C-alpha positions as CSV (number, residue, x, y, z in Angstrom):
1,M,107.0,-3.6,34.1
2,K,107.9,-0.2,32.7
3,K,105.2,1.9,31.1
4,C,106.9,3.8,28.3
5,C,105.8,6.5,25.9
6,N,102.1,7.2,25.5
7,K,100.4,7.1,22.2
8,E,100.6,10.4,20.3
9,I,98.5,11.3,17.3
10,I,100.4,12.7,14.3
11,T,98.8,15.6,12.5
12,C,99.9,17.2,9.3
13,D,98.2,20.2,7.6
14,Q,100.1,19.5,4.4
15,V,98.0,16.5,3.5
16,P,94.2,16.0,3.2
17,P,92.6,14.9,6.4
18,A,91.8,11.2,7.0
19,I,88.7,10.1,5.1
20,G,87.4,8.0,8.0
21,P,87.5,7.6,11.8
22,Y,91.3,7.2,12.0
23,S,94.5,9.2,12.4
24,V,96.9,9.9,9.6
25,G,99.6,8.6,11.9
26,V,100.4,7.5,15.5
27,K,103.7,7.7,17.4
28,I,104.5,5.4,20.2
29,G,107.9,4.9,21.6
30,H,110.5,5.1,18.9
31,L,108.1,4.2,16.1
32,A,105.7,6.1,13.9
33,F,102.8,4.2,12.2
34,I,101.5,6.1,9.1
35,S,98.1,5.2,7.7
36,G,97.8,4.3,4.1
37,Q,98.3,7.2,1.8
38,L,96.5,7.6,-1.5
39,G,97.3,10.0,-4.3
40,F,95.2,12.8,-2.9
41,D,96.2,16.3,-3.9
42,P,96.5,18.2,-0.6
43,E,95.0,21.4,-2.0
44,T,91.9,19.9,-3.7
45,G,91.4,16.7,-1.6
46,V,90.8,14.6,-4.8
47,L,93.0,12.0,-6.5
48,V,95.6,13.5,-8.8
49,E,95.2,12.9,-12.5
50,G,97.7,10.9,-14.5
51,G,97.1,7.3,-13.5
52,V,99.0,5.1,-11.2
53,E,102.3,6.9,-11.7
54,A,100.9,10.3,-10.6
55,Q,99.0,8.7,-7.7
56,T,102.2,6.9,-6.6
57,H,104.2,10.1,-6.6
58,Q,101.5,11.9,-4.7
59,A,101.0,9.1,-2.1
60,L,104.8,9.2,-1.4
61,K,104.8,13.0,-1.2
62,N,102.0,12.8,1.3
63,L,103.8,10.0,3.3
64,K,106.9,12.2,3.3
65,A,105.0,15.2,4.6
66,I,103.4,13.3,7.4
67,L,106.7,11.7,8.5
68,E,108.5,15.1,8.5
69,S,105.7,16.6,10.6
70,A,106.2,13.8,13.1
71,G,110.0,14.4,13.3
72,S,111.0,11.5,11.1
73,S,111.7,11.1,7.3
74,L,111.6,8.6,4.5
75,E,115.1,7.5,5.3
76,Q,113.8,6.3,8.7
77,V,111.1,4.1,7.2
78,V,111.6,0.5,8.2
79,K,108.6,-1.1,6.6
80,T,106.0,-0.2,4.0
81,T,103.0,-2.0,2.5
82,V,101.9,-1.1,-1.0
83,F,98.3,-1.9,-2.0
84,L,97.7,-2.0,-5.7
85,M,94.4,-2.2,-7.6
86,D,96.3,-4.0,-10.4
87,M,99.4,-6.0,-10.0
88,N,100.2,-5.2,-13.6
89,D,101.2,-1.7,-12.3
90,F,103.9,-3.2,-10.0
91,A,106.8,-2.3,-12.3
92,K,105.5,1.3,-12.7
93,V,105.0,1.8,-9.0
94,N,108.4,0.1,-8.3
95,A,110.2,2.6,-10.5
96,I,108.7,5.6,-8.8
97,Y,109.1,4.0,-5.3
98,A,112.8,3.6,-6.0
99,E,113.1,7.4,-6.5
100,Y,112.0,8.0,-3.0
101,F,113.8,5.2,-1.2
102,T,117.2,5.4,-2.9
103,I,119.6,4.0,-0.2
104,N,118.9,1.2,2.2
105,P,115.2,0.8,1.3
106,P,112.8,-0.4,3.9
107,A,111.3,-3.9,4.1
108,R,108.1,-4.0,2.0
109,S,105.1,-6.0,1.0
110,A,103.0,-5.4,-2.1
111,V,99.5,-6.8,-2.6
112,Q,96.7,-6.5,-5.1
113,V,93.4,-5.6,-3.6
114,A,89.8,-5.6,-4.8
115,A,89.3,-1.9,-4.3
116,L,90.8,1.2,-2.6
117,P,88.9,4.2,-1.2
118,K,87.7,6.8,-3.6
119,G,88.8,4.8,-6.6
120,G,92.5,5.0,-5.8
121,L,94.9,2.9,-7.8
122,V,97.7,2.7,-5.2
123,E,97.9,3.2,-1.4
124,I,101.1,3.1,0.7
125,E,101.4,2.8,4.5
126,A,104.6,2.9,6.5
127,I,106.3,2.2,9.9
128,A,109.2,4.5,10.6
129,N,111.8,5.1,13.3
130,M,111.6,8.2,15.4
131,P,115.3,9.1,15.5
132,H,115.0,11.8,18.1
133,H,113.1,9.6,20.6
134,S,114.8,9.4,24.0
135,Q,114.2,7.3,27.0
136,D,113.9,10.6,28.9
137,D,110.6,11.1,27.0
138,C,109.2,8.0,28.7
139,Q,107.3,7.7,31.9
140,H,108.7,4.9,34.2
């Protein structure tokens, strides 16, 4: 059995640090797993004002920054999960989401949850391809 590509922690100084004992992202092999992003302002570390629309924009900007720091992009996202405090916000979130995933959008799940950290209204996590991954990066 081949052992390939050790786990690598993704860091990004353009987003607030994780608010618990977890990493903002992890790369392994040709995939990047990005932890759920809330609408935290990277400069203040608090949720942006403006309701679910503003928080969705910020969560996606944070997701984009993490992906880019890992060497990937929104275009390489293959799956997202959207957690909503209120499913009645689905259409609002969908409209904003469509601005970020304009061509060949990823697979997605959207669920309503009982609560999100820090009173967030939306949280978005992602799995993305690492397009510059090479088998030469692996240990055999």
